[in-house]
C-alpha positions as CSV (number, residue, x, y, z in Angstrom):
1,M,15.3,-5.6,1.1
2,Q,12.8,-8.7,0.9
3,N,11.1,-9.4,-2.4
4,F,7.4,-10.1,-2.2
5,T,5.0,-9.7,-4.7
6,G,1.3,-10.1,-3.4
7,W,0.0,-9.4,-7.0
8,K,1.2,-8.9,-10.2
9,P,1.2,-5.6,-11.9
10,V,-1.9,-5.2,-14.2
11,S,-0.7,-5.3,-17.9
12,C,-2.2,-3.0,-20.8
13,R,-5.4,-4.6,-21.9
14,R,-5.6,-2.6,-25.2
15,E,-5.5,-4.8,-28.6
16,N,-2.3,-3.9,-30.7
17,C,-0.4,-2.4,-27.4
18,L,2.2,0.0,-28.8
19,S,4.6,-0.9,-25.9
20,G,5.4,-4.8,-26.5
21,E,6.8,-6.4,-23.7
22,N,7.2,-3.6,-21.1
23,N,3.5,-3.0,-21.1
24,E,2.3,-2.4,-17.3
25,A,-0.8,-0.4,-17.0
26,V,-0.2,3.0,-15.7
27,Q,-3.5,4.5,-16.3
28,M,-7.1,3.2,-16.0
29,C,-10.2,4.3,-18.5
30,L,-13.7,4.0,-17.2
31,D,-15.3,5.3,-20.4
32,P,-17.2,2.3,-21.9
33,V,-17.1,3.5,-25.6
34,I,-13.4,4.0,-25.5
35,A,-12.8,0.6,-23.2
36,I,-15.0,-1.5,-25.9
37,G,-13.7,0.3,-28.8
38,T,-10.0,-0.1,-28.0
39,G,-10.2,-3.9,-27.1
40,D,-13.5,-5.4,-26.9
41,H,-13.3,-5.0,-22.9
42,P,-15.5,-3.8,-20.4
43,P,-14.5,-1.0,-18.3
44,P,-12.1,-0.5,-16.5
45,L,-9.4,-0.5,-19.7
46,Y,-6.0,-0.5,-18.2
47,V,-3.5,1.2,-20.5
48,C,0.4,1.4,-20.7
49,Q,1.9,4.8,-21.3
50,G,2.1,4.5,-25.0
51,C,-1.4,3.3,-25.1
52,S,-2.7,6.3,-22.8
53,D,-0.9,8.8,-24.9
54,Q,-2.3,7.2,-28.0
55,I,-5.8,7.2,-26.6
56,K,-5.4,11.2,-25.3
57,Q,-4.3,12.2,-28.8
58,D,-7.3,10.2,-30.4
59,T,-10.0,11.4,-27.9
60,K,-10.0,14.7,-26.4
61,S,-12.6,14.0,-23.7
62,C,-11.2,10.9,-22.3
63,H,-10.7,10.7,-18.6
64,L,-7.7,8.7,-17.2
65,V,-6.8,7.8,-13.8
66,D,-3.5,6.8,-12.5
67,V,-3.0,3.2,-11.5
68,L,-0.9,2.4,-8.6
69,Q,1.7,-0.3,-9.1
70,P,2.5,-3.1,-6.5
71,I,5.6,-2.7,-4.3
72,Q,8.2,-5.1,-5.7
73,Q,10.7,-4.7,-2.9
74,M,10.1,-3.2,0.5
75,S,12.7,-0.8,1.0
76,V,14.3,-0.4,4.6
77,M,15.5,3.0,3.5
78,C,14.1,6.1,2.4
79,E,13.5,6.1,-1.4
80,N,13.4,9.9,-1.8
81,K,16.3,10.5,-4.2
82,N,16.9,13.8,-2.7
83,C,16.9,12.7,0.9
84,R,19.4,14.7,3.0
85,S,18.3,12.8,6.4
86,S,21.2,11.5,8.7
87,D,18.8,9.0,9.7
88,K,17.6,7.3,6.3
89,V,15.7,4.5,7.7
90,A,12.1,4.3,6.3
91,V,9.3,5.2,8.7
92,C,6.4,6.1,6.5
93,T,5.0,4.3,3.1
94,S,3.0,6.9,1.0
95,F,0.4,5.6,-1.5
96,S,-0.6,9.0,-2.9
97,M,0.1,9.3,-6.7
98,E,2.0,12.3,-6.2
99,C,4.4,10.5,-4.3
100,A,4.6,7.4,-6.2
101,S,5.0,9.2,-9.4
102,Y,8.8,9.9,-8.3
103,N,8.9,6.0,-7.9
104,G,7.2,4.4,-11.2
105,N,3.9,4.5,-9.8
106,R,5.0,2.6,-6.9
107,P,4.1,3.2,-3.1
108,T,7.4,5.2,-1.8
109,R,9.0,4.7,1.3
110,Y,10.3,8.0,3.4
111,C,12.5,8.2,6.3
112,G,11.1,10.6,9.1
113,Q,12.4,13.8,7.8
114,C,11.1,13.3,4.2
115,H,7.9,12.2,5.6
116,S,7.5,15.5,7.6
117,I,8.5,17.5,4.8
118,R,6.1,15.7,2.0
119,H,3.2,15.3,4.4
120,N,2.7,18.7,6.2
121,N,-0.2,21.0,6.6
122,R,0.8,23.1,3.6
123,R,1.2,20.1,1.0
124,G,0.6,16.5,1.1
125,G,-2.3,17.0,3.8
126,D,-4.7,14.6,1.9
127,H,-2.3,12.1,0.9
128,V,-2.6,8.5,2.0
129,Y,0.2,7.0,3.9
130,H,1.1,4.3,6.4
131,L,3.2,4.9,9.8
132,P,3.9,2.2,12.3
133,V,1.6,1.8,15.3
134,D,2.7,3.7,18.5
135,N,4.3,1.7,21.5
136,L,1.5,-0.5,22.8
137,W,2.1,0.7,26.5
138,N,1.6,4.2,25.7
139,M,-2.3,3.7,24.2
140,T,-5.2,3.9,26.3
141,A,-6.4,0.8,28.0
142,E,-9.3,0.6,25.6
143,T,-7.2,1.1,22.3
144,R,-4.5,-1.5,23.8
145,N,-7.5,-4.2,24.3
146,Y,-8.3,-3.6,20.6
147,I,-5.1,-4.1,19.3
148,V,-4.5,-7.4,21.7
149,E,-7.6,-8.6,20.3
150,A,-6.4,-8.0,16.6
151,I,-3.2,-9.6,17.3
152,V,-4.9,-12.6,18.9
153,S,-7.0,-12.5,15.9
154,L,-4.3,-12.5,13.3
155,L,-2.3,-15.4,15.3
156,Q,-5.6,-17.5,15.0
157,E,-5.6,-17.2,11.2
158,A,-1.8,-17.2,11.0
159,Q,-1.5,-20.7,13.1
160,P,-1.5,-24.0,11.2
161,I,-4.6,-26.2,11.6
162,A,-4.1,-27.8,15.2
163,D,-6.3,-29.4,18.0
164,K,-8.9,-27.1,19.2
165,N,-8.3,-27.3,22.8
166,Y,-4.6,-26.5,22.1
167,K,-5.6,-23.3,20.2
168,E,-8.2,-22.4,23.1
169,T,-5.3,-22.9,25.7
170,I,-2.6,-20.7,23.8
171,D,-5.4,-17.8,23.1
172,Q,-6.4,-18.1,27.0
173,H,-2.6,-17.9,28.0
174,I,-1.8,-15.1,25.5
175,R,-4.9,-13.0,26.9
176,T,-4.1,-13.5,30.3
177,T,-0.2,-12.8,30.0
178,L,-1.4,-9.4,27.9
179,L,-4.0,-8.5,30.3
180,D,-1.9,-9.0,33.4
181,A,1.0,-7.0,31.9
182,D,-1.9,-4.3,31.2
183,E,-2.9,-4.2,34.8
184,Q,0.6,-4.0,36.2
185,L,1.2,-0.8,34.0
186,D,-2.0,0.7,35.0
187,S,-1.2,0.1,38.7
């Protein structure tokens, strides 16, 4: 597993938070009256589970929205505790709150079998999930061209600052190589 923290989890912003140290925000309140009244902060007001429960008790009309936490470790194996697949390699990352609720409000990685069970037509059809890109050579020529352009663009951003002529030469070489391979495949 790789450790990567792109952004820190949002902590509870309510004054006199009930949770103490473990106060990762799990819900968000957009009501300005509640946000200003519980901490003198404008909306959105991020609250931990304890503060969320307290606000629900104090205010019957409060609308709280679940907050998705950042992925702390990118698992290569299925994170479904009830997974029965023989191939437990993760192929899907689900960003829906229903799936994230099983994983501490963090996006959940699923193997192929668990993904097809969780995200079929009967349930999970409205979930947001990410799958790997299909084989580049099985795509249409137009789609393949878009992917090549996107890769070249990302490579330009990722390279350290270098001589402009060097970059142009590399770009030209990459495009020529990929387009030649594309033409040979189409022939």
